[in-house]
C-alpha positions in Angstrom: 27.6 93.5 -3.5 29.0 90.7 -5.6 25.2 88.8 -5.6 23.5 92.1 -6.3 25.7 92.9 -9.2 26.0 89.6 -10.8 22.1 89.9 -10.4 21.6 93.0 -12.1 24.5 91.5 -15.5 22.1 88.3 -15.8 19.1 91.4 -16.1 20.8 92.9 -18.5 21.9 89.9 -21.2 20.7 90.3 -24.4 17.8 88.7 -25.4 19.6 86.0 -27.6 21.1 84.4 -24.9 18.8 83.8 -22.8 17.0 82.1 -25.8 19.7 79.3 -26.2 19.7 78.9 -22.7 15.9 78.2 -22.7 16.6 75.7 -26.4 19.2 73.7 -24.4 16.3 73.0 -21.0 14.7 72.1 -23.9 16.6 69.8 -25.3 17.9 68.0 -22.1 13.7 67.5 -21.0 13.0 65.8 -24.4 15.9 63.5 -23.3 15.5 63.0 -20.0 11.5 61.9 -21.3 12.6 60.1 -23.9 14.9 58.0 -21.4 12.5 57.7 -19.0 9.8 56.2 -21.3 12.5 53.8 -22.2 12.8 52.8 -18.6 8.8 52.7 -18.4 8.8 50.6 -21.5 11.2 48.3 -20.2 9.9 48.3 -16.7 6.5 47.1 -18.2 7.6 44.4 -20.5 10.0 43.3 -17.8 7.0 43.0 -16.0 4.6 41.2 -18.0 7.3 38.2 -18.7 8.1 38.3 -15.5 4.5 37.7 -14.7 4.1 35.3 -17.0 6.8 33.4 -16.5 5.8 33.1 -12.9 2.2 31.8 -13.8 3.5 29.9 -16.3 5.9 28.5 -13.8 2.8 27.2 -11.3 1.1 25.5 -13.8 3.9 23.6 -14.8 4.4 22.6 -11.0 0.9 21.6 -10.7 1.1 19.2 -13.9 4.0 18.0 -12.4 2.8 17.4 -8.7 -0.5 16.4 -10.8 1.3 13.6 -11.9 3.0 12.7 -9.0 0.3 12.5 -7.0 -1.6 10.3 -9.3 1.7 7.8 -8.7 1.3 8.0 -5.5 -2.2 7.7 -5.2 -1.9 4.5 -7.8 0.9 2.9 -5.1 -0.9 3.2 -2.3 -4.3 1.5 -4.2 -2.1 -1.3 -5.0 -0.7 -1.6 -1.8 -4.3 -1.5 -0.2 -5.0 -4.5 -2.6 -1.8 -6.2 -1.5 -3.0 -5.7 2.1 -6.3 -6.4 1.0 -5.0 -9.9 -0.5 -3.0 -10.7 2.9 -6.0 -10.2 4.7 -7.8 -12.6 2.5 -5.1 -15.4 2.9 -5.6 -14.9 7.0 -9.0 -15.2 6.7 -9.0 -18.5 4.5 -5.9 -19.4 7.0 -8.2 -19.0 9.7 -11.0 -20.4 8.5 -9.5 -24.1 7.2 -8.2 -23.7 11.3 -11.6 -23.5 12.5 -12.6 -26.9 9.7 -9.7 -28.6 11.6 -10.5 -27.2 15.2 -13.9 -28.6 15.1 -13.3 -31.9 13.3 -10.8 -32.7 16.3 -13.2 -32.3 19.2 -15.7 -33.9 16.9 -13.2 -37.2 16.2 -12.8 -37.1 20.1 -16.5 -37.2 21.5 -18.3 -38.6 18.6 -19.3 -42.3 19.2 -18.5 -43.7 15.6 -18.0 -40.9 13.3 -18.3 -36.9 12.8 -20.1 -36.1 9.5 -18.4 -37.8 7.0 -14.9 -38.7 8.9 -14.5 -41.5 11.3 -13.6 -41.3 15.2 -9.8 -42.6 16.0 -11.5 -44.5 19.8 -11.0 -41.5 22.2 -14.7 -40.9 23.4 -14.7 -45.1 23.4 -11.6 -45.2 25.4 -12.9 -42.4 27.4 -16.4 -43.8 28.1 -14.5 -46.7 28.9 -12.4 -45.7 31.7 -15.8 -43.8 32.9 -17.6 -46.8 33.1 -15.3 -48.7 35.3 -16.1 -46.0 38.0 -19.4 -45.8 37.8 -20.0 -44.0 34.5 -21.6 -40.6 36.2 -21.6 -37.8 35.9 -18.5 -37.8 33.7 -21.1 -39.9 30.8 -23.4 -37.3 30.9 -20.8 -34.5 30.7 -19.3 -36.6 27.9 -22.8 -36.7 26.4 -23.3 -33.0 26.5 -19.7 -32.8 24.8 -20.7 -35.0 22.0 -23.3 -32.4 21.1 -21.9 -29.4 21.0 -18.9 -30.5 19.4 -21.4 -32.0 16.9 -23.8 -29.2 16.8 -19.8 -26.7 16.2 -18.5 -29.4 13.6 -22.1 -29.1 11.2 -21.9 -25.2 11.6 -18.2 -24.8 10.1 -18.9 -28.1 8.0 -21.7 -26.3 6.0 -19.9 -22.1 6.0 -16.2 -22.7 5.5 -15.9 -24.5 2.0 -18.4 -21.5 0.7 -16.6 -18.4 2.6 -12.7 -20.1 1.3 -13.8 -20.7 -2.1 -15.9 -17.2 -1.9 -12.0 -15.8 -0.8 -10.2 -16.9 -3.7 -12.4 -16.1 -5.8 -12.2 -12.1 -4.4 -8.3 -13.0 -4.5 -8.2 -12.9 -8.2 -10.2 -9.9 -8.9 -7.8 -7.7 -6.2 -4.9 -9.1 -8.2 -6.0 -8.4 -11.4 -7.2 -5.1 -10.3 -4.0 -3.9 -8.5 -2.0 -4.9 -11.9 -4.6 -2.7 -14.2 -5.1 0.6 -12.5 -1.0 0.6 -12.1 -0.5 -0.3 -16.1 -3.7 2.4 -16.3 -1.7 5.1 -14.1 1.5 4.4 -16.3 -0.6 5.3 -19.7 -2.1 8.8 -17.7 0.6 10.5 -16.4 0.9 12.0 -19.3 -2.7 13.0 -20.2 -2.6 14.3 -17.0 0.1 16.5 -17.2 -1.2 17.7 -20.1 -4.9 18.1 -18.8 -3.2 20.5 -15.6 -1.6 22.8 -18.1 -4.5 23.3 -20.1 -6.8 23.9 -17.1 -4.4 26.1 -15.8 -3.1 28.3 -19.2 -5.4 27.9 -22.2 -2.2 29.3 -23.7 0.7 27.4 -22.1 1.5 23.8 -23.3 4.3 21.1 -22.7 7.3 21.5 -25.1 8.6 19.0 -27.5 11.5 18.5 -24.8 8.5 18.2 -22.5 6.5 15.5 -24.1 9.9 13.4 -24.7 10.8 13.8 -20.8 7.1 12.2 -20.0 7.6 9.5 -22.6 10.7 8.8 -20.8 9.0 8.8 -17.3 6.7 6.8 -18.5 9.1 4.3 -19.5 10.7 4.3 -16.0 7.1 3.8 -14.0 6.2 0.7 -16.1 9.5 -0.9 -14.8 9.7 0.3 -11.2 6.9 -2.3 -10.6 6.8 -5.2 -11.8 4.4 -8.8 -11.7 5.2 -11.3 -9.3 3.8 -14.8 -9.2 4.7 -16.5 -6.2 2.5 -19.6 -7.0 5.0 -22.8 -7.1 7.6 -20.9 -6.7 10.5 -21.4 -3.5 13.4 -19.0 -3.0 12.0 -16.4 -4.7 11.7 -12.7 -4.3 7.8 -13.4 -5.2 7.7 -15.0 -1.6 7.7 -12.0 0.1 3.5 -12.0 -0.1 4.1 -15.4 1.0 6.3 -14.2 4.1 3.6 -11.2 4.6 1.0 -13.5 5.1 2.5 -15.2 7.7 3.9 -12.9 9.8 0.2 -11.5 9.8 -1.5 -14.4 11.2 -2.6 -14.4 14.3 -1.6 -16.2 17.1 -4.4 -18.4 17.4 -4.5 -20.0 13.8 -0.6 -19.9 13.7 0.3 -21.6 17.1 -2.6 -22.5 18.9 -2.0 -24.9 22.1 -2.8 -25.3 26.2 -5.1 -27.3 28.6 -8.6 -28.1 27.5 -11.2 -24.6 28.0 -14.9 -23.9 28.0 -17.0 -25.7 26.1 -14.3 -28.2 26.5 -13.3 -28.0 30.2 -12.5 -31.5 31.5 -15.2 -32.3 33.8 -14.5 -35.9 33.1 -15.2 -37.9 36.4 -16.7 -40.8 37.8 -17.0 -41.9 41.2 -18.4 -45.3 43.0 -18.0 -48.8 42.0 -14.8 -49.3 40.4 -13.1 -52.7 38.7 -16.0 -54.0 38.2 -17.4 -54.3 41.8 -13.8 -55.0 43.4 -13.8 -51.7 45.0 -14.7 -48.1 45.0 -13.1 -44.7 44.3 -13.0 -42.0 41.3 -11.2 -41.4 37.9 -10.5 -37.8 36.2 -9.6 -37.4 32.6 -7.1 -34.4 31.9 -5.9 -33.6 28.0 -4.2 -30.9 26.2 -4.9 -30.3 23.0 -2.6 -28.0 20.3 -2.9 -26.8 16.5 -0.8 -25.1 13.7 -1.7 -23.6 10.4 0.8 -22.7 7.5 1.1 -22.3 4.0 3.0 -25.1 1.8 6.7 -23.3 0.5 5.2 -23.5 -2.8 2.2 -21.5 -2.0 -0.1 -23.7 -3.4 -1.9 -25.3 -0.3 -3.4 -24.1 4.0 -2.9 -27.0 6.1 -4.1 -27.0 9.6 -4.0 -29.4 11.8 -5.1 -30.4 15.7 -4.3 -33.2 17.7 -4.3 -33.4 21.4 -3.4 -35.7 24.0 -6.3 -37.5 26.5 -5.1 -39.4 29.9 -7.0 -40.5 32.9 -5.9 -40.7 36.6 -7.7 -42.2 39.4 -7.2 -44.4 42.2 -9.7 -47.9 43.2 -9.8 -48.8 46.7 -10.2 -52.5 47.9 -10.4 -54.0 50.4 -7.5 -56.8 52.0 -9.7 -57.9 54.8 -9.4 -54.7 57.3 -6.8 -53.2 55.8 -7.9 -50.8 52.5 -5.6 -51.6 49.4 -5.7 -47.7 47.0 -4.6 -49.2 43.1 -3.6 -46.3 41.4 -5.1 -46.1 37.9 -3.4 -44.8 34.8 -5.5 -44.7 31.3 -4.2 -43.1 28.2 -6.6 -42.7 25.6 -5.6 -42.9 21.7 -4.9 -39.3 20.3 -7.0 -37.7 18.1 -6.3 -35.6 14.8 -8.3 -33.0 13.1 -7.3 -31.8 9.9 -8.3 -28.3 7.2 -6.9 -28.5 4.2 -7.6 -26.1 1.1 -5.6 -26.8 -2.2 -4.1 -29.9 -3.9 -5.1 -33.2 -3.2 -6.4 -33.7 0.1 -9.7 -35.8 -0.8 -12.0 -36.2 2.2 -10.1 -33.6 4.0 -10.5 -30.6 1.2 -12.1 -27.7 2.3 -13.7 -25.5 -0.4 -12.0 -24.5 -3.8 -8.2 -22.6 -3.3 -6.1 -21.5 -6.4 -2.6 -20.9 -4.2 -1.1 -17.1 -3.6 -2.3 -15.3 -6.8 0.1 -12.7 -8.5 0.3 -9.7 -7.0 1.9 -6.0 -7.9 5.8 -5.0 -6.2 8.4 -2.8 -6.6 10.9 -4.0 -9.0 14.1 -3.4 -7.0 13.5 -5.7 -4.1 16.9 -5.5 -2.5 17.5 -1.8 -2.0 15.9 0.8 0.3 13.9 2.4 -3.1 12.3 5.1 -1.2 11.3 7.2 -4.4 9.7 6.6 -7.6 11.4 8.1 -11.1 11.1 11.8 -11.8 8.3 13.3 -13.6 10.1 16.1 -15.7 7.8 18.6 -17.3 9.4 21.2 -19.6 5.8 23.7 -20.6 6.1 26.6 -23.1 4.5 29.6 -24.2 4.0 31.4 -27.4 5.7 35.1 -26.8 3.5 37.3 -29.3 0.6 36.0 -26.2 1.8 38.5 -23.5 1.1 41.8 -23.7 4.2 43.4 -24.6 5.0 46.7 -26.1 6.2 44.2 -29.3 2.8 42.6 -29.4 0.9 45.9 -28.9 2.5 47.1 -31.6 1.4 44.0 -33.8 -2.1 44.5 -33.1 -1.8 48.0 -34.1 -2.2 49.2 -31.0 1.3 50.9 -30.5 1.9 52.6 -26.7 5.2 54.8 -27.9 5.6 54.3 -32.2 8.8 54.5 -34.3 11.9 53.6 -32.8 10.7 53.8 -29.2 9.3 49.9 -29.6 10.9 46.8 -27.8 11.3 43.7 -29.4 10.9 40.1 -27.8 14.3 37.8 -28.3 13.2 34.4 -26.6 14.6 31.4 -28.4 12.0 30.4 -31.2 9.4 33.2 -30.0 9.3 31.0 -26.6 8.6 32.0 -23.2 9.8 28.0 -21.1 9.9 26.4 -18.0 11.0 23.4 -16.2 9.4 21.8 -13.6 9.8 18.0 -11.8 7.8 15.6 -9.0 8.0 11.9 -8.1 6.3 9.7 -5.2 8.0 8.6 -1.9 7.6 6.6 0.4 7.3 8.0 4.0 6.4 6.5 7.5 3.9 8.1 9.3 5.4 7.4 12.6 9.1 7.9 11.5 10.3 4.2 12.2 12.2 3.2 9.3 14.1 0.7 11.6 11.5 -2.0 12.6 12.6 -5.0 14.7 16.0 -4.6 13.5 15.5 -4.4 9.8 15.6 -1.3 7.7 12.3 -0.3 6.4 12.3 -0.5 2.7 9.7 1.6 0.2 7.3 -1.6 -0.9 3.9 -2.0 -2.4 3.1 -3.3 0.9 1.5 -0.4 2.9 0.1 2.5 1.5 2.6 5.4 2.9 3.4 6.7 -0.6 3.0 10.9 -1.1 4.1 13.3 -4.1 6.3 15.9 -3.6 8.4 18.9 -6.9 12.1 18.1 -6.3 15.2 20.0 -8.6 15.3 19.2 -12.0 18.5 17.7 -13.0 20.7 20.4 -14.8 21.9 18.4 -18.0 17.2 18.4 -18.4 17.6 22.0 -18.6 20.3 22.4 -20.7 19.2 20.1 -23.1 15.8 21.3 -23.5 17.2 24.4 -23.9 19.3 23.5 -27.0 15.9 22.5 -28.2 14.3 24.8 -27.7 17.0 27.0 -29.8 17.5 24.5 -32.3 13.9 24.8 -33.2 13.6 27.9 -33.9 13.6 30.1 -37.1 
């Protein structure tokens, strides 16, 4: 009954009351529509600004990462150049060693001289010992060795000098190339950053703070590495080139030794009448040989030295009536020494033209675990009037709502600004940071440099924001 009565009374309200209620509902609907419209405009504006800001951040990240990648590639190029210079030095040491080795054997078996190098008497002593026991077959073997040693010597004597001279010239090219590449790259970094920004967002650019930050980074990058001149310097960080080169020598070049191997196997043996026909017996000659190559402490000269010790041991049996008496014979032979020298004033032993260790690029802080380059900090900005918000549409005469419903931008100086930072870092691909008991530092002898993004320091962000606000109207 109550529900029926209520409906009855409502149906019988005066006409004016129903109109007032309808007007109130329309006002509420209008207010709600305005609120919804403002919310939609706000969502639209925030969405457009955030979309542009995200793209701007991606642009800044691309620019800073590309700049760091340019530096990483430059460090790797320098590392390859330095390694090539080390390899050339090792090759020079090998050629000098081969010159010394070939001279040594040529002097051992030459009758009088080997090219312009006088014999030391080794071969004459061996031939005399063989002759005491009939000469054969040792003399024939000795002649074969003589021919082989002469051929080996003539080959290396003709090629070693030109090869050493060529490698020495190539060292100069590599030295200058790595220096020029690094210096040029440090100058190239801001150009790369600016170009990447333009390619990704033509309406964006480095801000004033960003340009200043790049200039600071450029100065730091130029001092992060330095040119070392190891020539005629001892107890100097520049001797790192010296140490790496000596550690890179192959075992044969740095220290070669042992009993005689083919083609100079002993084989110097004679059987027959001995002691000028007084008896009969035999003799055999043995030899031991060793050699080394080293770079002088002042880095001006490579010296190789080969030397050998020969001796003969034989037995001559003579008769005293019917009793055979063995007489042991030990016969020392004058040692022979071969030598190869590149650089310095070596006279007849000089091999080619050699200028010593060339200058090279290395990190400035050698005694610190320096695994990261200076950071490249970029600040990229874009004018807010390039963002398609309701304010910009209103200014172009294309308002969405019009009147007081348009929403206005309030970015500092009318600019959107983002920050990004990156650097090059040194990382071993095998993960081994402790080799031979020594911690591996970042260096420009190993091409293990890569690039990555890093966090922009907060003081720089605050300073850039302050500079942006201060530049506004």
